[in-house]
Backbone of each chain as ProteinMPNN parsed JSONL, in Angstrom:
{"seq_chain_A": "MMKLSKKEIQEKIANLSDWTYNENAIHTKIEFENFKEAFSFMTRVAFEAEAQAHHPEWTNVYNQVEVSLATHDAGGVTQKDFQLAKTIDQLLGEE", "coords_chain_A": {"N_chain_A": [[-14.689, 1.285, 21.607], [-14.431, 4.494, 21.317], [-14.562, 7.696, 20.166], [-11.456, 9.955, 19.356], [-10.918, 13.65, 20.822], [-10.779, 16.53, 19.368], [-8.887, 17.868, 20.587], [-7.815, 15.43, 22.487], [-7.097, 14.158, 20.645], [-4.251, 15.924, 19.652], [-3.088, 16.158, 22.041], [-2.176, 13.541, 22.299], [-0.602, 13.109, 19.846], [1.499, 14.731, 19.915], [3.539, 12.717, 21.16], [4.41, 11.239, 19.37], [5.769, 10.266, 16.642], [6.56, 11.44, 13.796], [3.737, 12.318, 13.148], [0.884, 13.115, 11.13], [-2.054, 15.122, 12.371], [-5.559, 15.126, 9.947], [-8.621, 15.675, 8.452], [-10.297, 13.807, 9.681], [-8.304, 11.378, 10.847], [-5.496, 9.493, 11.782], [-1.93, 10.348, 10.135], [1.2, 9.679, 8.739], [4.561, 9.418, 6.363], [6.396, 7.409, 5.469], [10.596, 7.299, 4.382], [11.682, 5.148, 3.375], [15.193, 3.456, 2.307], [15.835, 1.359, -0.411], [12.529, -0.607, -2.099], [13.132, -3.03, -0.963], [14.201, -2.174, 1.63], [11.424, -0.937, 2.589], [8.888, -2.613, 1.984], [9.646, -4.217, 3.506], [9.852, -3.139, 5.885], [6.96, -2.49, 6.325], [5.937, -5.433, 6.393], [6.897, -6.578, 8.977], [5.032, -4.145, 10.033], [2.616, -4.882, 9.096], [2.218, -7.796, 10.673], [1.72, -7.014, 13.538], [-0.441, -5.159, 12.721], [-2.148, -7.31, 12.349], [-2.387, -8.488, 14.971], [-3.067, -6.842, 16.691], [-5.321, -6.277, 15.715], [-6.56, -4.414, 14.802], [-5.995, -2.28, 11.202], [-3.888, -0.192, 8.808], [-4.793, 1.799, 6.549], [-2.865, 1.619, 3.467], [0.027, 3.324, 1.466], [2.474, 2.588, -1.014], [5.092, 3.722, -2.734], [7.998, 2.401, -4.29], [10.347, 3.007, -1.9], [8.923, 4.184, -0.372], [6.395, 4.264, 2.032], [2.924, 5.256, 2.789], [1.409, 6.283, 5.1], [-2.096, 5.627, 6.88], [-4.22, 6.301, 9.625], [-7.469, 5.321, 11.379], [-10.306, 4.576, 13.095], [-12.763, 3.079, 11.684], [-15.383, 2.814, 12.18], [-15.943, 3.72, 14.153], [-15.893, 6.303, 13.262], [-13.304, 7.994, 13.383], [-10.483, 9.169, 14.836], [-9.225, 7.27, 17.41], [-8.267, 4.988, 20.422], [-6.817, 2.484, 19.571], [-5.841, 3.642, 17.274], [-3.804, 4.57, 18.161], [-2.181, 3.432, 19.273], [-1.008, 1.14, 17.151], [0.216, 3.147, 15.856], [2.125, 3.944, 17.757], [3.381, 1.428, 18.092], [4.212, 0.911, 15.533], [6.053, 3.557, 15.58], [7.564, 2.117, 17.416], [8.972, -0.078, 15.551], [10.204, 1.56, 13.845], [12.145, 3.24, 14.98], [13.461, 0.342, 15.591], [14.982, 0.047, 13.173]], "CA_chain_A": [[-14.237, 2.473, 21.102], [-15.162, 5.73, 21.939], [-13.756, 8.394, 18.699], [-11.112, 11.094, 20.671], [-11.537, 14.552, 20.786], [-9.329, 17.337, 18.958], [-8.365, 18.5, 21.444], [-6.835, 15.192, 23.143], [-5.671, 13.601, 19.342], [-3.301, 16.912, 19.614], [-1.643, 15.561, 23.461], [-1.189, 12.551, 22.299], [-0.332, 13.126, 19.239], [2.524, 15.292, 20.282], [3.916, 11.694, 22.066], [4.982, 10.562, 18.594], [7.583, 11.107, 15.866], [6.249, 12.435, 13.13], [2.274, 11.808, 12.536], [-0.167, 14.775, 11.198], [-3.782, 14.694, 12.231], [-6.234, 15.749, 9.322], [-9.166, 14.344, 7.194], [-10.61, 12.414, 10.631], [-7.467, 10.005, 10.762], [-3.341, 10.279, 11.712], [-0.645, 9.347, 8.294], [2.5, 9.679, 8.371], [4.873, 8.924, 5.386], [8.387, 7.305, 5.774], [10.797, 7.11, 3.415], [13.504, 3.451, 3.371], [16.916, 3.208, 0.919], [14.739, 1.49, -1.664], [11.546, -0.691, -1.854], [13.517, -3.896, -0.314], [13.93, -1.96, 3.115], [9.866, -0.117, 2.685], [8.355, -3.241, 1.97], [9.786, -5.58, 5.361], [8.564, -2.508, 7.407], [5.655, -2.687, 6.029], [5.767, -6.908, 6.03], [7.145, -5.917, 10.379], [4.158, -3.85, 10.82], [1.159, -6.238, 8.685], [1.546, -8.666, 11.907], [1.869, -6.619, 14.108], [-1.427, -4.969, 12.863], [-3.522, -7.948, 12.316], [-2.606, -8.967, 16.251], [-3.99, -6.106, 17.432], [-6.819, -6.875, 15.442], [-6.75, -2.77, 13.675], [-5.123, -2.559, 10.124], [-3.722, 0.412, 8.283], [-4.634, 2.156, 5.25], [-1.449, 2.337, 3.645], [0.149, 3.55, 0.034], [4.175, 2.697, -1.056], [5.909, 3.684, -4.343], [9.425, 1.608, -3.804], [10.657, 3.444, -1.299], [7.728, 5.698, 0.327], [5.256, 3.696, 2.595], [2.363, 6.8, 3.637], [0.246, 5.126, 6.866], [-3.323, 6.164, 7.754], [-5.089, 5.302, 10.793], [-8.523, 6.373, 11.86], [-11.239, 3.522, 13.644], [-14.219, 3.854, 10.99], [-16.36, 2.102, 13.294], [-16.39, 5.299, 15.734], [-16.129, 7.27, 12.778], [-12.704, 9.096, 13.686], [-9.337, 9.028, 15.693], [-9.52, 6.25, 18.67], [-6.964, 4.734, 21.199], [-6.69, 1.645, 18.862], [-5.177, 4.202, 16.419], [-2.171, 5.242, 18.768], [-1.301, 2.072, 20.085], [-0.743, 1.047, 16.411], [0.924, 4.037, 15.558], [3.519, 3.643, 18.781], [4.095, 0.254, 17.558], [4.926, 1.776, 13.654], [7.306, 4.167, 15.813], [8.612, 1.47, 17.521], [9.486, -0.584, 14.92], [10.766, 2.31, 13.22], [13.18, 2.927, 16.107], [14.92, -0.648, 15.797], [15.176, -0.144, 11.718]], "C_chain_A": [[-14.598, 3.659, 21.007], [-13.601, 6.687, 21.092], [-12.517, 9.454, 20.37], [-11.147, 12.263, 20.227], [-10.288, 15.273, 19.884], [-8.482, 17.09, 19.802], [-7.255, 17.239, 22.3], [-6.394, 14.026, 21.665], [-4.176, 14.943, 19.65], [-2.502, 16.439, 21.379], [-0.839, 14.935, 22.444], [-0.339, 12.28, 20.83], [1.044, 13.744, 18.988], [3.561, 13.958, 20.951], [4.76, 11.213, 20.76], [5.629, 10.895, 17.537], [7.218, 12.008, 15.085], [4.678, 12.347, 12.317], [1.526, 13.112, 12.583], [-1.112, 14.511, 11.329], [-4.77, 15.892, 11.126], [-7.246, 15.016, 8.371], [-9.772, 12.848, 8.541], [-9.799, 11.221, 10.909], [-5.902, 10.718, 10.709], [-2.652, 9.401, 10.921], [0.59, 10.128, 8.999], [3.491, 9.191, 7.132], [6.653, 8.965, 6.173], [8.858, 6.639, 4.595], [12.076, 5.698, 3.878], [14.095, 4.16, 2.403], [15.772, 3.129, 0.15], [13.48, 0.9, -1.281], [11.813, -1.938, -0.863], [12.922, -3.412, 1.794], [12.036, -1.493, 2.973], [8.821, -1.513, 2.906], [8.247, -4.407, 3.377], [9.461, -4.669, 6.057], [6.941, -3.351, 7.442], [4.89, -4.688, 6.93], [5.297, -7.014, 8.082], [5.532, -5.267, 10.816], [2.677, -4.127, 10.487], [1.312, -6.685, 9.964], [1.195, -8.076, 13.016], [0.095, -5.67, 14.29], [-2.677, -6.128, 12.628], [-3.144, -8.634, 14.112], [-2.873, -8.205, 16.867], [-5.153, -5.903, 16.809], [-7.589, -5.194, 14.205], [-5.594, -2.675, 12.54], [-5.062, -1.418, 9.753], [-4.63, 0.497, 7.132], [-3.219, 3.177, 4.796], [-1.135, 2.396, 1.838], [1.651, 2.985, -0.278], [4.33, 2.926, -2.872], [6.984, 3.684, -3.674], [9.699, 1.924, -2.755], [9.904, 4.069, 0.084], [6.745, 4.946, 1.261], [4.512, 5.559, 3.259], [1.164, 5.881, 4.566], [-0.63, 6.031, 7.123], [-3.963, 5.777, 8.467], [-6.464, 5.871, 11.208], [-9.292, 4.286, 12.215], [-12.383, 3.889, 12.402], [-14.92, 3.156, 11.937], [-16.668, 3.645, 14.053], [-16.129, 6.395, 14.833], [-14.768, 8.488, 13.062], [-11.313, 8.301, 14.117], [-9.663, 7.865, 16.979], [-8.454, 5.695, 19.234], [-6.359, 3.914, 20.449], [-5.947, 2.125, 17.482], [-3.556, 4.739, 17.298], [-1.728, 4.523, 19.14], [-1.0, 1.749, 18.283], [0.359, 1.873, 16.192], [2.269, 4.564, 16.311], [3.82, 2.696, 18.507], [4.967, 0.376, 16.281], [6.043, 2.113, 14.469], [8.416, 3.514, 16.621], [9.349, 0.246, 16.726], [10.314, 0.493, 14.058], [11.918, 2.472, 13.765], [14.18, 1.688, 16.011], [15.368, -0.831, 14.763], [17.044, 0.224, 11.766]], "O_chain_A": [[-15.516, 3.675, 20.187], [-12.384, 6.559, 21.224], [-12.667, 9.562, 21.587], [-11.435, 12.267, 19.03], [-9.169, 14.789, 19.715], [-7.54, 16.297, 19.808], [-6.165, 17.614, 22.733], [-5.473, 13.213, 21.751], [-3.067, 14.449, 19.854], [-1.287, 16.524, 21.556], [0.239, 15.193, 21.908], [0.466, 11.354, 20.731], [1.714, 13.388, 18.019], [4.627, 14.46, 21.31], [5.87, 10.758, 21.037], [6.129, 12.02, 17.548], [7.373, 13.204, 15.329], [4.55, 12.32, 11.093], [1.448, 13.93, 13.499], [-1.537, 13.624, 10.589], [-4.789, 17.109, 11.312], [-6.95, 14.049, 7.669], [-9.723, 11.621, 8.45], [-10.344, 10.15, 11.18], [-5.361, 11.669, 10.147], [-2.666, 8.17, 10.908], [0.571, 11.124, 9.723], [2.983, 8.127, 6.777], [7.451, 9.672, 6.788], [8.244, 5.828, 3.901], [13.062, 5.654, 4.614], [13.707, 5.162, 1.802], [14.945, 4.01, -0.086], [12.951, 1.434, -0.306], [10.984, -2.096, 0.033], [12.112, -3.813, 2.63], [11.459, -2.288, 3.715], [8.041, -1.524, 3.859], [7.359, -5.049, 3.937], [8.742, -4.975, 7.008], [6.264, -4.167, 8.067], [3.913, -4.965, 7.626], [4.203, -7.301, 8.568], [4.893, -5.765, 11.742], [1.723, -3.806, 11.196], [0.568, -6.074, 10.731], [0.258, -8.608, 13.612], [-0.494, -5.495, 15.357], [-3.878, -5.873, 12.713], [-3.994, -9.482, 14.385], [-3.058, -8.606, 18.016], [-6.045, -5.31, 17.416], [-8.493, -5.033, 13.385], [-4.426, -2.933, 12.829], [-6.104, -0.864, 10.102], [-5.207, -0.505, 6.71], [-2.725, 4.256, 5.123], [-1.801, 1.749, 1.029], [2.147, 2.986, 0.849], [3.791, 2.396, -3.843], [7.245, 4.461, -2.756], [9.303, 1.009, -2.033], [10.338, 4.305, 1.212], [5.72, 5.481, 0.839], [5.064, 6.518, 3.799], [0.334, 4.994, 4.368], [-0.294, 7.14, 7.536], [-4.518, 4.72, 8.166], [-6.465, 7.091, 11.375], [-8.903, 3.216, 11.748], [-12.783, 5.049, 12.307], [-14.129, 3.317, 12.867], [-17.676, 4.306, 14.304], [-16.089, 7.507, 15.36], [-15.031, 9.688, 12.994], [-11.071, 7.128, 13.837], [-10.84, 7.953, 17.328], [-7.441, 5.85, 18.552], [-5.173, 4.223, 20.33], [-5.51, 1.301, 16.678], [-2.509, 5.176, 16.821], [-0.577, 4.736, 19.52], [-0.426, 2.812, 18.051], [1.481, 1.382, 16.321], [3.163, 5.272, 15.847], [5.049, 2.711, 18.581], [6.13, 0.009, 16.111], [7.032, 1.382, 14.402], [9.593, 3.863, 16.701], [10.27, -0.349, 17.285], [11.292, -0.032, 13.525], [12.873, 1.933, 13.206], [15.384, 1.793, 16.245], [16.209, -1.729, 14.725], [17.707, 0.19, 10.73]]}, "seq_chain_B": "MMKLSKKEIQEKIANLSDWTYNENAIHTKIEFENFKEAFSFMTRVAFEAEAQAHHPEWTNVYNQVEVSLATHDAGGVTQKDFQLAKTIDQLLGEE", "coords_chain_B": {"N_chain_B": [[13.123, 1.915, -22.393], [10.558, 1.68, -24.154], [7.577, 4.017, -24.164], [4.452, 2.824, -24.122], [2.394, 2.761, -26.924], [-1.666, 3.904, -26.802], [-2.806, 2.105, -28.543], [-1.41, 0.219, -28.462], [-1.507, -0.178, -26.385], [-4.352, -1.057, -25.437], [-4.321, -2.985, -27.135], [-2.891, -5.005, -25.622], [-3.976, -4.465, -23.673], [-6.325, -6.278, -23.193], [-5.798, -9.1, -22.993], [-5.788, -9.372, -20.676], [-6.764, -9.835, -17.055], [-8.309, -8.2, -15.698], [-7.826, -5.377, -15.474], [-7.606, -2.131, -15.734], [-6.9, 1.282, -18.14], [-5.892, 4.58, -17.391], [-4.858, 7.658, -16.992], [-2.501, 7.286, -17.391], [-1.325, 5.302, -16.624], [-1.569, 1.756, -15.961], [-4.379, 0.098, -14.041], [-5.577, -2.381, -11.69], [-7.992, -3.271, -9.144], [-8.57, -5.661, -5.864], [-10.089, -8.28, -4.504], [-10.129, -9.678, -0.978], [-10.266, -12.474, 1.092], [-9.498, -11.07, 3.271], [-7.433, -9.43, 5.278], [-4.659, -10.649, 6.053], [-4.98, -12.873, 3.964], [-5.261, -10.997, 1.322], [-2.487, -9.291, 2.323], [-0.775, -11.12, 1.996], [-0.508, -11.78, -0.841], [0.127, -9.408, -1.255], [3.071, -10.203, -0.86], [3.552, -11.982, -2.367], [3.332, -10.574, -4.407], [5.196, -8.445, -4.217], [7.652, -10.206, -4.289], [8.487, -10.797, -6.957], [8.268, -7.754, -8.051], [10.477, -6.833, -7.243], [12.592, -8.832, -8.223], [12.106, -8.515, -11.1], [12.858, -5.552, -11.088], [11.408, -3.906, -11.031], [8.635, -1.911, -9.334], [5.548, -1.782, -8.176], [2.784, 1.161, -7.616], [1.269, 0.626, -4.297], [-2.144, 0.813, -2.741], [-3.178, -0.944, 0.205], [-6.387, -1.358, 2.278], [-7.538, -2.735, 4.884], [-9.202, -5.423, 3.208], [-8.465, -5.257, 0.676], [-6.109, -4.55, -1.876], [-5.444, -1.931, -3.889], [-4.032, -1.42, -7.355], [-1.073, 0.485, -8.968], [0.538, 0.407, -12.134], [3.212, 1.544, -13.939], [5.783, 3.16, -16.203], [8.136, 4.646, -15.267], [10.463, 6.463, -15.944], [9.915, 6.731, -18.877], [7.185, 7.336, -18.923], [4.931, 6.764, -19.084], [3.042, 3.63, -19.504], [4.955, 0.748, -19.796], [6.017, -2.092, -21.999], [7.789, -2.715, -19.933], [5.396, -3.06, -17.234], [3.532, -4.651, -18.328], [4.33, -6.677, -18.17], [4.786, -7.539, -15.431], [2.163, -7.077, -14.729], [0.962, -8.813, -15.699], [2.007, -11.313, -14.305], [1.292, -10.905, -11.875], [-1.347, -11.269, -12.2], [-0.959, -14.404, -12.784], [-0.319, -14.808, -10.07], [-2.75, -14.753, -8.652], [-4.067, -16.047, -9.659], [-3.5, -18.715, -8.466], [-4.296, -17.961, -6.48]], "CA_chain_B": [[12.398, 1.086, -23.062], [9.774, 2.763, -24.905], [6.107, 3.945, -23.892], [3.04, 2.529, -25.325], [0.849, 3.6, -27.389], [-2.516, 4.011, -27.123], [-3.685, 0.839, -29.148], [-0.94, -0.803, -28.122], [-1.631, -0.762, -24.264], [-5.212, -1.274, -25.261], [-4.243, -4.046, -26.887], [-2.345, -6.21, -24.593], [-4.938, -4.83, -21.494], [-7.697, -7.072, -23.136], [-4.607, -10.28, -22.816], [-4.958, -9.425, -18.635], [-7.604, -10.386, -16.186], [-9.162, -6.736, -14.802], [-6.979, -4.221, -15.787], [-8.239, -0.623, -16.997], [-6.225, 2.274, -18.883], [-6.229, 5.615, -17.132], [-3.986, 9.017, -16.156], [-0.545, 6.845, -18.076], [-0.697, 4.108, -16.264], [-2.788, 0.231, -15.931], [-4.55, -0.002, -13.002], [-6.235, -3.08, -10.623], [-8.672, -3.723, -7.597], [-8.301, -7.363, -6.234], [-10.971, -8.223, -3.071], [-9.618, -10.609, -0.829], [-11.129, -12.624, 2.31], [-9.04, -10.564, 4.987], [-6.605, -8.594, 5.81], [-3.67, -11.373, 6.245], [-4.574, -12.806, 1.925], [-4.907, -9.658, 1.217], [-0.82, -8.475, 2.298], [0.104, -11.801, 1.89], [-1.046, -11.854, -2.161], [1.229, -8.201, -1.217], [4.431, -9.971, -0.551], [4.22, -12.592, -2.68], [4.376, -9.741, -5.22], [6.889, -7.55, -3.875], [8.979, -11.024, -4.37], [7.992, -10.378, -8.231], [8.666, -7.145, -8.842], [12.046, -7.224, -7.181], [13.333, -9.626, -8.869], [11.737, -7.62, -12.17], [13.265, -4.474, -10.722], [9.809, -2.763, -11.565], [7.274, -1.372, -8.34], [3.422, -1.486, -8.601], [2.256, 1.378, -6.301], [-0.314, 0.308, -4.472], [-2.267, 0.753, -1.517], [-4.082, -1.718, 0.592], [-7.094, -1.235, 3.111], [-8.211, -4.126, 5.164], [-8.974, -6.509, 2.714], [-8.412, -4.188, -0.365], [-5.08, -4.345, -3.08], [-5.249, -1.393, -5.012], [-2.322, -1.52, -7.808], [-1.42, 0.923, -10.148], [1.874, 0.011, -12.513], [3.531, 2.844, -15.116], [6.983, 3.237, -16.231], [8.27, 6.78, -14.574], [10.751, 6.731, -16.909], [8.727, 6.324, -20.063], [6.91, 9.061, -18.854], [3.951, 5.924, -19.372], [2.923, 3.021, -19.225], [5.962, -0.199, -21.37], [6.018, -3.859, -21.421], [7.923, -3.918, -18.641], [4.373, -2.969, -16.355], [2.347, -5.659, -18.633], [5.554, -8.064, -17.609], [4.393, -7.189, -13.621], [1.22, -7.236, -14.971], [1.136, -11.076, -16.313], [2.626, -12.157, -12.723], [0.108, -10.332, -10.855], [-2.618, -12.189, -13.224], [-0.522, -15.21, -13.094], [-0.33, -15.158, -8.804], [-4.122, -14.871, -8.885], [-4.598, -17.651, -10.375], [-3.016, -19.547, -8.311], [-4.903, -18.5, -5.218]], "C_chain_B": [[11.021, 1.947, -22.884], [8.419, 2.634, -24.017], [5.093, 3.402, -24.702], [2.645, 3.212, -26.537], [-0.404, 3.588, -26.676], [-3.263, 2.95, -27.057], [-3.047, 0.13, -28.571], [-1.144, -1.487, -26.755], [-3.055, -1.466, -23.998], [-5.198, -2.623, -25.695], [-3.713, -5.406, -25.936], [-3.324, -5.894, -23.153], [-5.957, -5.976, -21.814], [-6.964, -8.717, -22.991], [-5.153, -10.532, -21.317], [-6.154, -9.714, -18.085], [-8.624, -8.702, -16.256], [-8.5, -5.307, -14.25], [-7.62, -3.171, -16.416], [-6.75, 0.353, -17.445], [-6.267, 3.332, -18.261], [-4.988, 6.385, -16.17], [-2.555, 7.908, -16.497], [-0.582, 5.945, -17.017], [-1.584, 3.366, -16.09], [-2.854, 0.177, -14.105], [-5.909, -1.399, -12.532], [-7.055, -3.005, -9.176], [-8.59, -4.63, -7.295], [-9.68, -7.082, -4.521], [-10.263, -9.389, -2.697], [-10.727, -11.036, 0.218], [-10.691, -11.871, 3.702], [-7.993, -9.428, 4.535], [-5.326, -9.191, 5.447], [-3.633, -12.451, 4.556], [-4.313, -11.635, 1.577], [-3.067, -9.443, 1.215], [-0.258, -10.086, 1.869], [0.404, -12.01, 0.329], [0.598, -10.305, -1.711], [2.478, -8.352, -1.139], [4.538, -11.198, -1.883], [4.884, -11.835, -4.281], [5.633, -9.302, -5.398], [7.981, -8.263, -4.158], [9.379, -10.46, -6.138], [8.992, -9.685, -8.851], [10.217, -6.803, -8.597], [12.363, -7.76, -7.945], [13.373, -8.762, -10.701], [12.115, -6.544, -12.265], [12.444, -3.376, -11.327], [8.548, -3.42, -10.385], [6.677, -1.172, -8.824], [3.564, 0.411, -6.971], [1.265, 1.289, -6.409], [-0.548, 0.151, -3.38], [-3.517, -0.379, -1.124], [-4.772, -1.07, 2.174], [-7.449, -2.668, 3.418], [-7.914, -5.967, 3.908], [-8.99, -6.223, 0.617], [-7.53, -4.482, -1.205], [-5.913, -3.751, -3.889], [-3.418, -1.078, -6.139], [-2.221, -0.8, -9.273], [0.096, 0.682, -10.702], [2.227, 0.896, -13.867], [5.357, 3.202, -14.874], [7.353, 4.084, -15.822], [9.079, 7.129, -15.382], [10.856, 7.233, -18.447], [8.408, 7.08, -19.951], [5.262, 8.487, -19.038], [3.76, 4.353, -18.769], [4.107, 1.903, -20.493], [5.873, -1.283, -20.865], [6.324, -4.296, -20.212], [6.085, -3.739, -17.309], [3.554, -4.313, -17.622], [3.112, -6.87, -18.082], [5.002, -8.363, -15.885], [2.898, -7.956, -13.848], [0.44, -8.441, -14.825], [1.544, -11.741, -14.88], [1.914, -11.656, -12.068], [-0.783, -11.313, -11.067], [-2.189, -13.803, -12.272], [-0.123, -16.04, -10.674], [-2.041, -15.651, -8.369], [-4.523, -15.672, -9.143], [-4.121, -18.917, -9.911], [-3.211, -19.688, -6.565], [-5.57, -19.245, -4.833]], "O_chain_B": [[10.574, 2.598, -21.939], [8.105, 1.646, -23.353], [5.0, 3.595, -25.914], [2.772, 4.416, -26.761], [-0.177, 3.107, -25.566], [-4.07, 2.636, -26.182], [-3.635, -0.777, -27.983], [-1.037, -2.609, -26.26], [-3.284, -2.169, -23.014], [-5.796, -3.485, -25.05], [-4.231, -6.506, -25.741], [-3.461, -6.542, -22.115], [-6.436, -6.614, -20.877], [-7.813, -9.599, -22.868], [-5.033, -11.628, -20.771], [-6.899, -9.939, -19.038], [-9.565, -8.473, -17.016], [-8.578, -4.576, -13.262], [-8.14, -3.278, -17.527], [-5.644, 0.022, -17.016], [-7.454, 3.521, -18.526], [-4.414, 6.0, -15.151], [-1.642, 7.887, -15.672], [0.496, 5.907, -16.424], [-2.68, 3.919, -15.994], [-1.97, 0.199, -13.249], [-7.034, -1.33, -13.029], [-6.462, -2.613, -8.171], [-8.444, -5.309, -8.311], [-9.941, -6.093, -3.836], [-9.782, -10.138, -3.548], [-11.778, -10.414, 0.377], [-11.223, -11.957, 4.809], [-7.961, -8.761, 3.501], [-4.675, -8.561, 4.614], [-2.558, -12.748, 4.034], [-3.158, -11.215, 1.516], [-2.452, -9.451, 0.149], [0.86, -10.091, 1.354], [1.541, -12.414, 0.085], [1.796, -10.467, -1.946], [3.246, -7.395, -1.234], [5.655, -11.309, -2.388], [5.886, -12.049, -4.965], [6.603, -9.498, -6.13], [9.082, -7.735, -4.318], [10.401, -9.837, -6.425], [9.928, -10.025, -9.575], [11.026, -6.557, -9.492], [12.567, -6.991, -8.885], [14.401, -8.512, -11.331], [11.952, -6.056, -13.383], [12.741, -2.331, -11.906], [7.906, -4.47, -10.338], [6.729, -0.508, -9.859], [4.186, 0.542, -5.917], [0.443, 1.469, -7.308], [0.252, -0.446, -2.66], [-4.491, -0.647, -1.828], [-4.092, -0.499, 3.027], [-7.623, -3.571, 2.599], [-7.128, -6.911, 3.828], [-9.431, -6.902, -0.31], [-8.263, -5.109, -1.971], [-6.82, -4.297, -4.518], [-2.283, -0.731, -5.814], [-2.81, -1.102, -10.311], [0.97, 0.733, -9.837], [1.43, 0.86, -14.805], [5.979, 3.412, -13.833], [6.461, 4.887, -16.094], [8.785, 8.217, -15.878], [11.707, 7.946, -18.979], [8.892, 8.012, -20.592], [4.356, 9.314, -19.133], [4.28, 3.982, -17.717], [4.14, 2.133, -21.702], [5.703, -1.577, -19.682], [5.922, -5.237, -19.528], [5.966, -4.7, -16.549], [2.68, -4.832, -16.928], [2.569, -7.875, -17.624], [4.925, -9.487, -15.391], [2.539, -9.027, -13.358], [-0.426, -8.844, -14.049], [1.161, -12.887, -14.646], [1.885, -12.416, -11.1], [-1.016, -12.171, -10.216], [-2.877, -14.253, -11.355], [0.147, -17.157, -10.232], [-2.367, -16.729, -7.872], [-5.611, -16.063, -8.72], [-4.191, -19.971, -10.544], [-2.831, -20.515, -5.737], [-5.782, -19.317, -3.622]]}, "name": "protein", "num_of_chains": 2, "seq": "MMKLSKKEIQEKIANLSDWTYNENAIHTKIEFENFKEAFSFMTRVAFEAEAQAHHPEWTNVYNQVEVSLATHDAGGVTQKDFQLAKTIDQLLGEEMMKLSKKEIQEKIANLSDWTYNENAIHTKIEFENFKEAFSFMTRVAFEAEAQAHHPEWTNVYNQVEVSLATHDAGGVTQKDFQLAKTIDQLLGEE"}
């Protein structure tokens, strides 16, 4: 899996909902109504991440979830990250 | 809920498994076999946290889970944090 160039990342990120690129990863921050909603969302993402064999770095504090995606083996952002980001956006769209 | 003194925290933390106190919170870091095990554990904690109406700040990267507990309203660590920490230790003991 090849690391994407900055130009490629900027093009692809434009198709996502609310993601930013910095420090060699793509990031989003999502706010939910409460902890239960936040963790339920994480659970749905967890199953998809496992299925894609690609896992997020994520932090949860009460109703907030911060997600960072990177491909450590490639030393940056790859198509796998955009695939999982797209899945996350789709799950959010279903909320 | 009253903020505990440093002395009280140090006494209580001695009864826990592998927690440290710094920056006005208590912290632990747990390593699991893989993502599935890590997230399954988080799910069990999530239900207990919700039941205790007290929620962790936590980060997961693949098989690792870092947990920080503090009581924001009290500006430090309270009995509620030790209650949840003890629950987490008990769940780990059942693994």
